[in-house]
N, C-alpha and C positions, 0 to 999 in steps of 0.2 A: 605118830601123827596120822590121822585118818585122811587118806587120799581119795575117799569115795564120798558121794553124796547121794541122797535118796530122793526119788521123785514118787509122790503118792498120787494115784488117780482114783477118784470115787466115781462110779457109774452104777447103772442098774444091776450089774452083775456082781457088784461088791466093791471091795477095796483091793487095788493092786499097787504094788510098790516095785520101783525099778532102781537099782543101785548103779550109778554111773561113775566112771572115773572122772576126777577133776580136769583131766586133760581134754576130755570131750567137752566139758563146760567151757574151757578156755577157747577151744576150737569154735564152738558155736558163738561165743562172744565176739571173737575176731571176725568170724564170717559175717555176723550181723553188722559190725563196724565197716567191713569191706563193702558189703552191699549198700549200706547207707552212704558211704563215701562215693561209691559208683553211681548211686542215684543222684547225689548232689552234683557230681561231675556232669552227668547226663543232662540234668536240669540246666546247669550253667552253660553247657555247650549249646543246648537248644535256645536258651535266651540270647547267647552270643550270635548264633546263626540267624535268629529272627532279627536281631539288631542289624547284622550285616546285610541281610536281605532288604530290610527297610531302607538302609543307607544306599544300597545299590538301586533300589526302586526310585529313591529320590534323585539319584544321579541320572538314572534313565529318563525320569520325567523332565529333569533339567535339560538333558541333551535333546529330547524330543521337542521341548519348547524352543530351544535355541535353533534347532533344525527348521521348525515351522517358521520362526522369525526370519531365518536366513532364506528359506524358500520364498517367503513373502517379499523380501528385499530383491531376490533374484527375479521374481515375477515382475516387480515394478521396474527393475533395470531392463529386463527383456522387453517390456512394453514400451519403455522410454526409447530403447534402441530401435525397435520397430517403427515407432513414430518418427525418430530421427532419420531412419533409412527411407521411409516414405517421403519425408520432407526433402531429403537429398535427391530422390528420384524425380520429384516434382520440379525441383530447382534445375536438375540436369535437363529435364524435358523442356522447361522454359528456356534454358540456355540454347538448346538445340533449335527450338522454334525461333528464338531471337536470331540465331545464326542464319537460319533459313530465310527469315524475313529480311535480314541485311543483304543476303545474297540476291533475293528477289528484287529489293530496292535498287541494288547496284546494277542489276541487269536491265531494269525498267528505265532508269534515268541515265545509264551510261556513266556511272561514277568512276572517277579516275582510279586505276588500280593502285596496289601498294606502292609501287615505284615505277617510274618510267626511265629505263636505262637510256643513257646517251648513246650516240653513234659509236663513240670510243668503247663504251662498255659492251655494245653489241658485237663489235669486232673482236674484243677480247674473249667473249663467249664462244665465238666461232673458231678461235685458235686454241682450243683446249687440246692438251696432249692426250694420247690414247690411254695412258694410265689414269688421268683425271676423269676421262669419260667412263672408263671401267669402274672407277670408284663410285661415281654418282649412280651408275646403272645398277650397282649392287647394294648401295646403301639406301637409295630411294626407290619406291615402287616403280617398276618398269616391266613391260611385257604383259602377256595375258596370264591370269592365274589358272586357266583351264585350257584345254585344246579349243582354240578359237573357231567357233562355227557361226558367228554373227551375234547380233544384238536384238533382243525382243522389246526393250524399253530404254530409251535414251535418258541421259541426264537433263534435268530441267522440268518445266511444267508439263503435266500430263493428267489424264483422268485416272484416278487410282482404280486398279482392276477389281478390287474387292469392296472398297468403300464407295465407288461410283461418284466421286467428287474430285474437283480439280485440286491438285496438290503439287508441291514442288518435290520432284524426285531427286534425292540427294546422291544417287549412284547410277550405275549402269547395270541393266539386267542382261546377262550373257546366256545365250542358248546353251542348254546342256541337258541330256537325259539324266535320270536318276543314277546316283553313285558314280558320277564322273570325278576323277581325281583332281584335287585342288592343290596348287603349289604356292608357297610364299613368293611374293614378287620382290621382296627385298629382305635383307637381314633385319632381325628385330627380336623383341621379347613379347611373349603372349600376355596381353593385358586381360583378355576375357576369352574363355573357351567353354561354352555351355548354352543352356536355354536362356533366352533373353525376352521374357514375356512383354515387358513394358513397351518395347520398341516395335513389336510385331515381326521382328526378324527371325523368330524361332531360334533354332540352333545357330549361334553366332560366334565368329572368331574375330577378335580385334587384335591386330599386331601393332605394337608401338615401335616406330623406327627412329632414326636419329633426326635431330634438328626440327622437331615438332611435327613430323609426318606420322600419319596413322593409316592403316588399311583395314577395311571392314569386309567380311565375307558372310553373307546372310542366307537364311532358308536351307541350311545344311541338313543332310540326313545323318552323317556320322562325322565325329571329330576325333582326330588321332593324336592331338597334342594337349597339353595341360597349361593352365594359367601359371605364369612365372617362368615358363620354359623359354630358352633361347632357340631361335630357329635361323637357318641360313636360307639365302635366296635359292629357290628351286627345291626346297624340302617339302615333302608331302605333309599337308596339315589337315585334310579332311576330304569329304565326298559330298557332292551336290545332292540336294533333296527338295522337299516341298513343305518344310516346316514353317510355322508362324502364319502370318497373313499373306499367303501365296496362293495363286490360282493355277499353279502348275510347276513342274520341276524346272529350275533354272538357278543361276548364281547371281545374287545381288552383290555388286562390288562397289565399294566406296573408297575414296581417298580424301583425307583431310589434312590441312596444314594449319596448325594452331587454331583448331575448332572451325576453320573456314572450309566448307566443302568445295572440292575441286572437281573438274570434269574428268572422270576416270579414263575416258577414251583416249585423251592425249597421252596418258601414261601407259595405256595398253599398247599403243602404237610406238612408244618410245624405244628405239633400238639404236645401234651404232649407225645404221644406214641413214636414218632420218633424225639424227641426234639433235640438230638445231631447231627443228620445227616447234618443239615444246616451249622454247624460250619466247617465241613470237605469239603462240596461242594461249599459253597459261600466264596471265599477267598478275595473278594473286601471290606469286612467290617471288621474293627478291633474289633472283638467280645469281646476280653478280656477287652479292654478299655471301651467298651460300657457297659458291665456287671458291671464293677467297678463303672461306673457313675450312674447306676440304682440300685445298691445294697441296698441303704437305702430307696428306694421307696416302699411303701406298697400300692398295687393297690386294689381298691374296685370296682369291675365291677358293672355297673348299669343294663346293658342289658345282657341277656343270649345269648351266641353265637349260631346262627342259625345252624341247622343240615346241611344246605347246605354248611357251611364252614368247615365241617369235611370231609376230603378226605382220602380214604383208599390208602394205598401204592400200 
């Protein structure tokens, strides 16, 4: 059996013949099949990758579309939240103005205070134990928040130093150079600690105390506490400054009881020595009810009251 085959080539130089073994023929045949198979696999792979890329592109387009829709919804929600916040600020300002107006009306017409204690109640207020006095002095704002050097602007009607118009001054402006240390006048939690543009108080601290009392510290230069933090009476909370609508370094100090502004000076002077005076001067607080509510509380102070909070009469 012949295991060779002949390849004949005709060209300009004549005829040439090549005798090849059949094994070479098979090798060429299988090589051709392999190359063809490889080419088909390559084509299939390219088609598959193209399809996968198209699928990934479609998914990417879908994700981008969903992201854009979500971004649009977030933008609408943010806009709605900003509008709501503005509305709340307006309502809060209206409430404060209404509170001021009520205070002004009460002062002008001599409206009866929250409650008039009877003689018996007055006597019971004067007979408080030392522990009850200590409890109230630590739970409610008392003493000066800074080293007391006098007052530049009292509580009540005045000509606003920067607006040059008559307004009701809700607090007391205490004399203080820049960066005078400020201390909490009662135990409480920090409701606000930062810039407060809408009120004109600049850097402001609001401490929320028990039984509806709050204290405000305005025009600060530096704040060393954070919102949500608990503070003790006598704890350092910041330093005086000239931020906001202020015409010079000082501390604006306010005390409020259930949104009603009180005269801070009565509380600045409130100490063990003149303990009973505040009950006669500040009539907007139901003292007898308050003392009854705190009668069973035994207060254990952690910090010593700074000497700056002790104000002579």
